[in-house]
SERO-4910 file (N, C-alpha, C, O; in steps of 0.05 Angstrom, whole numbers):
BEGIN
 pado doro    nc1    nc2    nc3   cac1   cac2   cac3    cc1    cc2    cc3    oc1    oc2    oc3
  Met    A   -137    351   -167   -151    337   -145   -133    314   -136   -122    300   -152
  Thr    A   -130    311   -109   -114    290    -98   -127    263   -104   -150    261   -112
  Ala    A   -111    242   -100   -121    215   -104   -111    198    -81    -92    205    -67
  Phe    A   -123    175    -77   -116    156    -56   -113    128    -68   -127    122    -88
  Asn    A    -96    112    -56    -97     84    -61    -96     69    -35    -85     79    -15
  Ala    A   -107     46    -34   -107     29    -10   -101      1    -19   -111     -9    -40
  Val    A    -85    -13     -3    -78    -41     -9    -79    -57     16    -68    -49     37
  Arg    A    -94    -79     15    -97    -97     37    -76   -120     35    -71   -130     14
  Phe    A    -65   -128     59    -45   -149     60    -51   -167     84    -63   -159    103
  Arg    A    -42   -192     82    -41   -210    105    -13   -221    106     -2   -231     87
  Val    A      0   -218    130     28   -225    133     30   -253    145     14   -261    162
  Lys    A     50   -268    136     55   -294    147     62   -292    177     73   -271    186
  Pro    A     56   -313    193     63   -312    221     92   -305    226    110   -316    214
  Gly    A     96   -287    245    123   -279    253    138   -260    234    161   -255    239
  Arg    A    125   -250    213    138   -234    193    129   -205    194    136   -189    176
  Asp    A    113   -197    214    101   -170    214    123   -148    213    120   -129    198
  Gln    A    144   -151    229    164   -129    230    178   -126    203    184   -104    195
  Glu    A    184   -148    189    196   -147    162    177   -131    143    187   -114    128
  Phe    A    152   -137    145    132   -123    128    133    -93    134    134    -77    115
  Leu    A    132    -86    159    131    -58    167    157    -44    160    157    -21    150
  Asp    A    180    -57    164    206    -46    158    209    -40    128    223    -21    120
  Ala    A    197    -56    111    199    -53     82    187    -26     72    193    -17     50
  His    A    170    -14     89    157     11     81    171     36     91    161     58     87
  Lys    A    193     33    106    205     57    118    216     77     99    219    101    106
  Thr    A    222     70     74    234     89     55    215     98     33    224    111     14
  Ile    A    190     92     36    172     98     13    169    128      8    164    136    -14
  Gly    A    172    144     29    171    173     25    191    184      6    186    203     -9
  Ala    A    215    171      5    236    180    -13    235    166    -40    246    176    -60
  Thr    A    221    143    -42    222    127    -67    196    127    -82    195    116   -104
  Trp    A    175    138    -71    149    139    -86    144    168    -93    132    183    -77
  Pro    A    151    177   -117    147    205   -125    118    212   -126    101    196   -135
  Gly    A    111    236   -117     83    245   -117     67    238    -92     45    246    -89
  Leu    A     79    222    -74     66    214    -50     64    238    -31     84    250    -25
  Leu    A     40    243    -21     37    264     -1     37    254     27     49    266     45
  His    A     24    231     32     22    219     59     15    190     56      0    183     37
  Ala    A     24    174     74     17    145     75     15    136    103     30    144    120
  Ser    A     -4    118    108     -8    106    135    -12     76    131    -25     68    112
  Ile    A     -1     61    150     -7     32    151    -25     28    175    -18     36    197
  Ile    A    -47     15    170    -65      9    193    -66    -21    197    -66    -36    178
  Lys    A    -68    -29    222    -70    -57    229   -100    -63    231   -115    -51    247
  Thr    A   -110    -81    214   -138    -86    212   -147   -112    225   -170   -119    225
  Gly    A   -127   -127    236   -132   -152    249   -106   -166    254    -85   -155    249
  Asp    A   -108   -191    263    -84   -207    269    -70   -212    242    -80   -226    225
  Arg    A    -46   -201    240    -29   -204    216    -41   -191    191    -32   -196    169
  Ser    A    -62   -175    194    -75   -161    172    -70   -131    173    -72   -119    194
  Tyr    A    -63   -120    150    -56    -92    148    -68    -80    122    -75    -94    104
  Cys    A    -70    -53    122    -78    -39     99    -61    -14     98    -58      1    118
  Ile    A    -49     -8     74    -35     17     71    -54     36     55    -66     28     35
  Ile    A    -55     60     65    -72     81     51    -53    104     45    -41    115     63
  Ala    A    -52    111     19    -33    132     11    -48    154     -4    -67    149    -19
  Glu    A    -39    178      1    -51    202    -12    -30    212    -32     -6    215    -26
  Trp    A    -39    219    -56    -22    227    -78    -30    255    -88    -52    264    -83
  Gln    A    -11    268   -101    -17    295   -112    -41    295   -130    -58    312   -130
  Asp    A    -43    274   -147    -65    270   -165    -64    241   -175    -45    226   -169
  Met    A    -84    233   -190    -85    205   -200    -61    199   -219    -51    177   -218
  Asp    A    -52    219   -234    -29    214   -251     -4    207   -235     11    190   -243
  Ala    A      0    221   -212     23    215   -195     21    187   -184     41    172   -182
  Cys    A     -3    178   -176     -7    151   -166      0    130   -188     13    111   -182
  Ile    A    -10    135   -212     -4    117   -234     26    116   -240     37     95   -245
  Glu    A     38    140   -241     67    141   -247     84    128   -226    106    119   -232
  Ala    A     74    126   -201     89    114   -179     86     83   -178     99     70   -162
  Arg    A     69     72   -195     64     43   -193     89     27   -196     92      8   -180
  Pro    A    108     33   -214    133     17   -214    148     17   -188    159     -3   -179
  Ala    A    149     41   -175    162     43   -149    147     27   -127    159     14   -110
  Met    A    120     28   -128    104     13   -109    108    -17   -113    110    -32    -94
  Ile    A    110    -26   -138    114    -54   -144    142    -63   -135    146    -85   -125
  Ser    A    162    -45   -138    189    -51   -128    189    -54    -98    202    -73    -88
  Thr    A    174    -37    -84    172    -40    -55    158    -67    -48    168    -81    -31
  Leu    A    136    -73    -62    122    -98    -58    141   -122    -62    141   -141    -46
  Asn    A    157   -121    -83    176   -143    -89    196   -147    -66    206   -169    -62
  Ser    A    202   -126    -51    221   -128    -29    210   -143     -5    226   -152     12
  Phe    A    184   -146     -3    172   -160     20    151   -181     12    137   -192     29
  Arg    A    149   -186    -14    129   -205    -24    129   -232    -10    108   -243     -5
  Asp    A    153   -241     -2    155   -267     11    144   -267     39    142   -289     51
  Thr    A    138   -244     51    126   -243     77     96   -245     77     83   -247     98
  Leu    A     84   -246     53     55   -244     51     42   -271     46     54   -290     35
  Glu    A     17   -274     56      0   -297     51    -20   -290     30    -28   -267     28
  Asp    A    -29   -309     15    -51   -306     -4    -76   -297     12    -82   -309     33
  Leu    A    -90   -278      2   -115   -268     15   -139   -287     10   -159   -284     23
  Gly    A   -136   -305     -9   -158   -323    -16   -178   -311    -35   -176   -288    -43
  Asn    A   -198   -326    -42   -220   -318    -60   -209   -306    -86   -222   -289    -98
  Gly    A   -186   -316    -96   -175   -308   -121   -162   -281   -121   -154   -271   -142
  Leu    A   -158   -269    -97   -145   -242    -96   -115   -243    -99   -104   -224   -110
  Gly    A   -102   -264    -91    -73   -264    -91    -62   -252    -66    -75   -254    -45
  Leu    A    -38   -240    -67    -25   -230    -44    -34   -202    -35    -30   -194    -12
  Thr    A    -46   -187    -53    -55   -159    -47    -83   -154    -57    -93   -168    -76
  Asp    A    -96   -135    -45   -122   -126    -54   -121    -96    -57   -129    -81    -39
  Pro    A   -112    -86    -81   -108    -57    -85   -132    -44    -98   -146    -55   -114
  Val    A   -137    -18    -90   -156     -1   -103   -144     27   -103   -128     34    -87
  Ala    A   -153     43   -123   -143     71   -125   -163     88   -139   -179     78   -155
  Gly    A   -163    114   -134   -180    132   -148   -177    161   -139   -165    166   -118
  Pro    A   -187    179   -155   -186    208   -148   -206    215   -126   -227    202   -124
  Val    A   -200    235   -111   -219    245    -91   -242    258   -106   -238    275   -123
  Ile    A   -267    250    -99   -290    263   -112   -305    280    -92   -321    297   -100
  Ser    A   -300    276    -66   -313    293    -46   -296    291    -20   -289    270    -11
  Ser    A   -289    314    -10   -274    315     15   -293    322     38   -305    344     38
  Leu    A   -297    304     56   -318    307     76   -309    323    101   -326    336    114
  Lys    A   -284    324    107   -274    340    129   -244    345    126   -232    358    142
***
């Protein structure tokens, strides 16, 4: 069964393009990734949603995802409420609706 992860980010003023550019090579560097999209959720706010072969592939890719994060970490603002720079969630698909 496939799995998804989603991570919310807020980018510092004027750093949006650096943030977006840092994700250009994830298809080659995140093994097990099937598809990923970055959505703009507000002013300087983004969410990446990624689909994986399965939950094991998502877990195994975490070091590569962290490496990508480290390449643009300085472009991010703290999300507040004790979240830090990112708000990640992940899990296996339990129902495919369409």
